[in-house]
C-alpha positions as CSV (number, residue, x, y, z in Angstrom):
1,E,-80.7,-41.2,-20.7
2,I,-78.0,-38.8,-21.9
3,P,-75.3,-38.2,-19.2
4,G,-75.6,-34.7,-17.8
5,S,-79.3,-34.4,-18.7
6,G,-82.1,-34.2,-16.2
7,R,-81.9,-32.8,-12.7
8,A,-78.3,-33.9,-12.1
9,G,-77.2,-32.0,-15.3
10,V,-79.1,-28.9,-14.2
11,A,-77.4,-29.1,-10.7
12,A,-74.0,-29.4,-12.2
13,L,-74.6,-26.5,-14.5
14,Y,-75.9,-24.5,-11.4
15,V,-72.6,-25.0,-9.5
16,A,-70.5,-24.4,-12.6
17,M,-72.3,-21.0,-13.0
18,A,-71.9,-20.2,-9.3
19,T,-68.1,-21.0,-9.3
20,E,-67.3,-19.9,-12.9
21,Q,-66.9,-16.3,-11.8
22,V,-64.5,-17.3,-9.1
23,A,-62.5,-19.5,-11.5
24,V,-62.2,-16.6,-14.0
25,E,-61.1,-14.2,-11.3
26,S,-58.5,-16.6,-9.9
27,A,-56.6,-16.8,-13.2
28,V,-55.8,-13.0,-13.0
29,P,-56.5,-11.7,-9.5
30,S,-59.1,-9.0,-9.7
31,L,-59.1,-5.9,-7.5
32,V,-61.7,-7.7,-5.4
33,D,-59.5,-10.7,-4.9
34,R,-56.3,-8.7,-4.3
35,Y,-57.7,-6.5,-1.6
36,F,-60.7,-8.4,-0.1
37,T,-61.3,-11.7,1.5
38,R,-64.5,-13.5,0.4
39,W,-66.7,-14.8,3.2
40,Y,-70.1,-16.5,2.7
41,K,-73.3,-17.0,4.5
42,A,-75.3,-19.9,3.1
43,D,-79.1,-20.2,3.3
44,V,-79.6,-16.9,5.1
45,K,-82.4,-17.0,7.7
46,G,-83.0,-20.6,6.7
47,K,-84.0,-19.9,3.2
48,P,-82.5,-22.5,0.8
49,C,-79.8,-21.1,-1.7
50,E,-80.3,-17.5,-0.5
51,D,-76.5,-17.1,-0.1
52,H,-74.7,-13.8,0.6
53,C,-71.1,-13.0,0.0
54,I,-69.2,-10.6,2.3
55,L,-66.1,-9.0,0.9
56,Q,-63.9,-8.0,3.9
57,H,-61.1,-5.5,3.3
58,S,-57.9,-5.4,5.3
59,N,-59.2,-2.1,6.8
60,R,-62.1,-4.2,8.2
61,I,-64.8,-2.6,5.9
62,C,-67.2,-5.2,4.6
63,V,-69.0,-5.0,1.3
64,I,-72.3,-7.0,1.2
65,T,-73.0,-8.7,-2.1
66,L,-75.0,-11.7,-3.4
67,A,-73.2,-15.0,-3.8
68,G,-73.1,-16.5,-7.3
69,S,-75.6,-19.2,-6.2
70,H,-78.3,-16.8,-5.0
71,P,-81.6,-17.3,-6.9
72,V,-81.6,-13.7,-8.1
73,L,-78.4,-14.4,-10.1
74,Q,-79.7,-17.5,-11.8
75,S,-80.6,-17.4,-15.5
76,G,-84.1,-16.4,-16.3
77,K,-84.6,-14.1,-13.3
78,T,-85.5,-10.5,-14.0
79,I,-85.4,-7.9,-11.2
80,K,-88.5,-5.7,-11.3
81,S,-87.3,-3.4,-8.5
82,I,-85.1,-3.0,-5.4
83,S,-86.1,-1.2,-2.3
84,Y,-84.1,0.0,0.7
85,Q,-87.3,0.8,2.6
86,I,-87.2,-1.9,5.3
87,S,-90.4,-0.8,7.2
88,T,-92.7,2.2,7.4
89,N,-90.3,3.9,9.8
90,C,-86.9,2.6,8.5
91,S,-85.2,3.3,5.1
92,R,-81.6,2.5,4.6
93,L,-81.5,5.5,2.2
94,Q,-82.0,7.8,5.2
95,N,-78.6,6.7,6.6
96,K,-76.5,9.8,6.9
97,V,-72.9,9.3,8.1
98,S,-70.6,12.1,9.1
99,G,-67.2,12.7,10.7
100,K,-64.4,10.5,11.8
101,F,-66.6,8.6,14.3
102,K,-69.2,7.9,11.7
103,R,-72.0,9.7,13.5
104,G,-75.6,9.1,12.3
105,A,-74.8,5.6,10.8
106,Q,-77.5,3.0,11.3
107,F,-76.3,0.1,13.5
108,L,-77.0,-3.3,12.0
109,T,-77.1,-6.8,13.5
110,E,-76.2,-9.9,11.5
111,L,-79.9,-10.4,10.6
112,A,-80.8,-6.8,9.9
113,P,-82.4,-6.4,6.5
114,L,-80.6,-4.2,4.0
115,C,-83.0,-4.2,1.1
116,K,-85.7,-6.2,-0.7
117,I,-85.4,-7.4,-4.3
118,Y,-88.6,-7.9,-6.2
119,C,-88.5,-10.2,-9.3
120,S,-90.8,-10.2,-12.2
121,D,-91.9,-13.8,-11.4
122,G,-93.4,-12.5,-8.1
123,E,-90.6,-13.8,-6.0
124,E,-89.3,-11.4,-3.3
125,Y,-85.9,-11.7,-1.6
126,T,-84.7,-9.9,1.6
127,I,-80.9,-9.2,1.7
128,S,-79.5,-9.2,5.2
129,S,-76.4,-7.6,6.6
130,C,-74.7,-10.9,7.8
131,V,-72.3,-8.8,9.9
132,R,-72.7,-6.5,12.9
133,G,-71.6,-2.9,12.4
134,R,-72.4,0.5,11.2
135,L,-74.0,1.1,7.8
136,M,-71.6,3.2,5.8
137,E,-73.5,3.4,2.5
138,V,-76.0,1.7,0.3
139,N,-75.6,1.3,-3.4
140,E,-78.2,3.7,-4.9
141,N,-77.1,2.8,-8.5
142,I,-78.9,-0.6,-8.3
143,L,-82.2,1.3,-7.7
144,H,-82.0,2.9,-11.1
145,E,-80.2,0.1,-12.9
146,P,-81.1,-3.2,-11.2
147,S,-79.4,-5.2,-13.9
148,I,-75.9,-4.3,-12.6
149,L,-76.7,-6.3,-9.5
150,Q,-77.0,-9.4,-11.7
151,E,-74.2,-8.5,-14.2
152,K,-71.5,-7.4,-11.7
153,P,-72.6,-8.6,-8.2
154,S,-69.2,-8.4,-6.5
155,T,-68.2,-4.9,-7.9
156,E,-70.7,-2.2,-9.1
157,G,-73.7,-4.3,-8.2
158,Y,-72.9,-4.5,-4.4
159,I,-75.7,-4.0,-1.9
160,A,-74.1,-2.1,1.0
161,V,-70.9,-1.3,2.9
162,V,-70.8,-2.1,6.6
163,L,-68.1,-1.1,9.1
164,P,-67.8,-3.5,12.0
165,K,-66.7,-2.3,15.5
166,F,-62.9,-2.4,15.8
167,E,-63.0,-4.8,18.7
168,E,-65.4,-7.1,16.8
169,S,-63.6,-7.0,13.4
170,K,-61.9,-10.4,14.0
171,S,-64.9,-12.2,15.4
172,I,-67.5,-11.1,12.8
173,T,-66.3,-13.9,10.4
174,E,-67.0,-16.6,13.0
175,G,-70.4,-17.5,11.7
176,L,-69.3,-17.2,8.0
177,L,-67.9,-19.7,5.5
178,T,-64.6,-19.5,3.7
179,Q,-64.4,-20.0,-0.1
180,E,-63.6,-23.7,0.4
181,Q,-66.3,-24.3,2.9
182,Y,-68.8,-22.6,0.6
183,E,-67.8,-24.7,-2.4
184,E,-68.4,-27.8,-0.1
185,V,-71.9,-26.5,0.6
186,L,-72.5,-26.2,-3.2
187,M,-71.3,-29.8,-3.7
188,K,-73.5,-31.1,-1.0
189,R,-76.5,-29.4,-2.6
190,I,-75.7,-31.1,-6.0
191,N,-75.3,-34.4,-4.3
192,A,-78.6,-34.0,-2.5
193,T,-80.3,-33.0,-5.8
194,T,-78.8,-36.0,-7.7
195,A,-79.8,-38.4,-4.8
196,T,-83.4,-37.3,-5.0
197,S,-83.7,-37.4,-8.9
């Protein structure tokens, strides 16, 4: 068998794609890397590979995005539609924030759903907040142009912006992974895949 072919080769390619963006960005620090700290939540709600990335700004604002390893960002996936309608009574689009004290903002728990992504292969993914706080805004651009979520997940293709409570801003990252820990998770997945093939 040719080295790098089969399941092991696919797994290696998968991690290369997931970490490629980070490698490119680390050569010349992007705006994201200069002003934000990347945190990760792996296998959100116990769903394998459904990883989220939380970009935390020094002013404690958190931008919720998809991690490079999320199934939606893998090649061959086409997004059919995205919906911020969480239930019949709750739409994240109805979030209206006003004033210094952010009145009217919806309060989110770590597991609160932000949106649903529907793919053309019939798969459906729920994106969660991963941090507790007030919903500042959702990215309506991805509703009209879902492809930007796949092309620029950590910039124009973000999902939402969440503002944690001031007193919780240090503790919100307790259940999250650092960049290094996340890369270890990706390596373990590869090893598990190669062990079973």
